[in-house]
N, C-alpha and C positions, 0 to 999 in steps of 0.2 A: 283850663289845667296849668296852674303856675306860675298865673297873674291875678293880678289887685286887680278887686272891681273897680271900673272906672268906666265914664261914661264914654269913652271911643276903644275902636277895636285897638285892641294891641297890635304892635309890630309884627308883620310876619319874618321870624329871625333867618336865617341860613347861615351853614356854616360856610366860613368863609373860603370855595374850592371856586376855582374860575369856570371847570366843565361846570356846576352847577347854577351860577348865571344865569348862562344863557336859554336856560331851562325855568327861571322862578321867578323872573321876570312876569306884573301881570298887568295886562295891556292897558294906558289910559287910566290909570291909576285906579280899576274900578272895587267899589265899594261893596266886598262881597256880602255885606251884614245890610245890604239895604232891602225894605221890606219887610224884612225878622220882627216875629213881634217884640215889645219891649223886655219884657220878662228874660224869655229866651236870649236876648242879647247879651244882659243883666250875666246869666248865668255861664254866659261862654267866658266872659270876663272876670267869673270870681267862681275857680274850679279846682280842679286839684293840682297841687303842688307836684308834679310827676320828677323834678327832681332830687325833694326830700324824699319821697315814697325811694324814688330807686336807692338810695343813701342808706335809706331804713331797712329792705329788701333783702327775704332771705334768699341766697342764689345759689342757686343747686354746683353740685360739682359737676366740671366738664364730663368726666367721664361716665356720669346719671345713666344708665341703662333704659330709665323709661324714656330718657331725649331722644336718643340712637329709636328707641321703637317711632317715639312718636316722627321722628323725620323719614325712617319708612312705609310709616302709613299717609302721609304726605305726599311722596314721593311716587307710589304708586295710584296715590289719585291725580296727582300732577301728569302722570306715563298715562295714564288712563283717559284723564279729560284734558290734558292741556292741548295748544295748539302743535302742530308738525315742527315747526322748530326750535320749539323747548325741547328736543328729544336727539338731536343731533348737532353739533358743532359745527359753526363755520370755518374756513382756510383763515379767513381774512380778519381783521380788530380792526374795521373801519367804523365810522360812526353810523355806517347803516346798517349793522346788528337792530332786529327788536327792542322797542325801549322797554322797561319793565320797574313797575312801583310798588315796593315791598312796605307799606304803612304802618311800621313798628320795627325796631330794632331790637329787642329784649333777647332774642335767641343770640344776636351778637355780640351784644355786650358781654352777657356772661358765655361766650366761647363753648355755643353750643354747635352742634349738627344746624347749616342750613343751608338754602337753593340752590348756592355755588354749583352742586354736585353733580345737581339734575338738570340744571340750564345754561350749560357752558355757550349757547351760543346768544344770548339775550345780554344786553346793557343793560344792569340791575341800578337801579335808586333807590337807596334805603332813608325813609326818614320817620322823624320821633319828635314828638312834641320836646322832649326834653334833649335840650342841648350836650347835658351831661351824660344822659345812655347816647348817643349816638356816636360822639368822642370814644366813650369806650367802647363801642361796638365797631371805630372804625381803625380800632391799634392794630385788631389780630385781623378782621377782614381783610383787610390792603394786603397783606401776605401772600392770604390766596388768591385772592380776585382784584387785583388791580387796578383794573379798568372800574371798579365799582364809585359812583357817586352817592352824595350826601344832602339831604337838606335836611334842616331845624325846622319843622311847621305845623300846623294845626288841621285834623284831616277835614275840620267842618269849613277850615275854607283856607282852603289850600296855596302854597306858594308859587301856583305855577298854570301858564297859561293855557290856552283850552287845545284839547287834543294834538296832547304831546307824548302818551305812550299808549303801546301796542297791550300791554295785560295789566291789570292788578295782584295784588295778592294781600288780602288781608288779611291775616291770621288773628284772628279775635283781637280784634284792634278796639271794636265799636260798640263791645259789651262792659265798656266801663264808664260810659256817660248814662245821667242821673233820667234822663227818659227818650222814648225812643222820638220825640222831635228830633232830638238829637242826631237820633242811628239815620232817621231820614234825611237831616241835611248833610249828614257827611255822603251818603248814597249817591245824592242828588251832585256830591265836589266830584266824587271819583267819575261819576258817570260826566263829571266837566270837560277832566283833563282829558279821557277815554278817544283813543280815533274813531271812527266809524270802523265796524265789525271788533274791536278791541272785547278782550275778554275780563272777567272780572272774576275771580275765584277767591270767594268769603268762608270762614267759620266765624261760628259765636255760639257760645256756652250754650249747651242744651236745657231750656229750662224746665224739661219733663223727667231729667235725672236725677234721682232721688237724693244721690250724695251732694252734686250743685243744687239743689233747693233746701238741703238745711243747711250749707254754706253759707248760701245768701241768707237764710234768714238769724242765724248765727252772727252773719258782717254787719247789718242790719240793727240790730239787738244791743252790737257792739260789745260781745261777747268777748271772751278771751281765749283766743286759738292759737296755733303753732303759725309762727307765721309762712312755714311751707304749705299749708294748707290756704291761705289767705293771704299770697307775699305781693298783691296791690289793691288797693280802692277797687272796689263791686262796685256796676253800676246794673243797668238796666239792661235785659238780653229779650230776643225773639224769638219764638215757638218756629219749626220748619216753617208751618205756612204762613205764619204773620212775616217770616224772612221774606218767602216767595211774594207775597201780594204785596213788602214794601219795595222792593226790586222793581217790581214791574211798573206798580205805582212812580217810581224814579225814573223809568224811563228804558229799563233792561229786558230783554228776550232772557225767560231762564232754560237752559240747557237740562239742569239734571242738577237736585237737590237729595242728599242721603247724610244718614247719622255715621261721623266716624269715631275712631280713638275709644274702642268700648272696653277696654281692661281698665278693670279699677285703677284708678288715677292714683288714688292716697295708698293704696295700695303698693302700687306702683314704682310708685315717685319714691316712696321712703325705701323698696326696697334695695332700689337702683344706685338709691344716696347711701344706703349703708354698704353696700358691694363696694363703691366706690373709694367714700371715704376709709375703708379697711386695705387698698389694693391690690380687692380680689378682680382680676381683671378677666379671668376667666369664669368668674361665676356672674360677672357682668353681662359678659358674653350670652351664656344660658340665658339668664332671665330676657335682654331681648330677644331671644331666640320664643324664649317662653310667647312672652306679650305677644308676640308676630301670630303664634299661632292661636293662641287667645284670641287675635283680634279676627283672622280670617272665621275662626268657629261663632264666634256671639253676633258677628255683623250678618249673618244669613238668618235667624232666631227671630221670630216674632217680638221676641223683648226687645231688641233692639233699638227702640225709640226712648225707650227706658236706661239704656248699658251706653247710650252714646255719647261721649262728653261734650263733642260737639256739632252743629250742624252744618253741613256744608253746602254751598249752592256755588255753581257754575254757569253763567251768562254771559250776555254777549250786546251789547252798545250796536244796535241798530242805525244808521243814517247818522 
């Protein structure tokens, strides 16, 4: 992502933050690409330029009701599935707080709602492959969350030592790769940096959602579509069953899997954007409440496998 094709692995770049360096050192200079097929190694080095994607991307209004709704859905999921230390703040601010890795910084860079309000006791490290996205994310996030740490790295070859995080949250990060082999590679890397009994909560685009199916076909054919519909380069995703299988193959024990975000995204996103740009805050709040009601209704219906925007899985690393 963003690297020119070469015969060597790209350097593991990181934000120049002393708090990150202690986590980011890769012991003994281990080559994370050793043993990979040559074709896959070349693909890792000749990938999407995410810095350019970010510069060109359509960016939602900070008050878009759709993203408040999305945050509410994630909050409910975390409160149901998340470890107990994610529910109540600690009284001290020491480095003994549980360590969490978030695998991209899109919401933070857009100044959208993020996890800081539901994980007050966690020391969060936000990563992104694009230094520019990460820089923009930190400009606003550090005001709300001064203890946040950052690292610019590739999720398929993470610049962290083994077993340094208690929890990893991957919000639709791994569905931008060209094939499932790269998703598998990223899952193994996420397991490597998790401690024993560490938790991974992951979402991917739901390939059974008909709107996403159409969006994927339009993207592959190079059709002209609004940037809000396809803001970034799209890639391969996995069904619920295949994601569960891939996680088990990577060494995780799956605790729960489901579909989330059932309110039609295209409609919700553009209604929320229109209300936010028109300065209609009260309408935005009503839209968010409506989206939440629809979520509770649609997730109970037999059609949830088709209405869900994301496949969501909670799993744990044993041993």
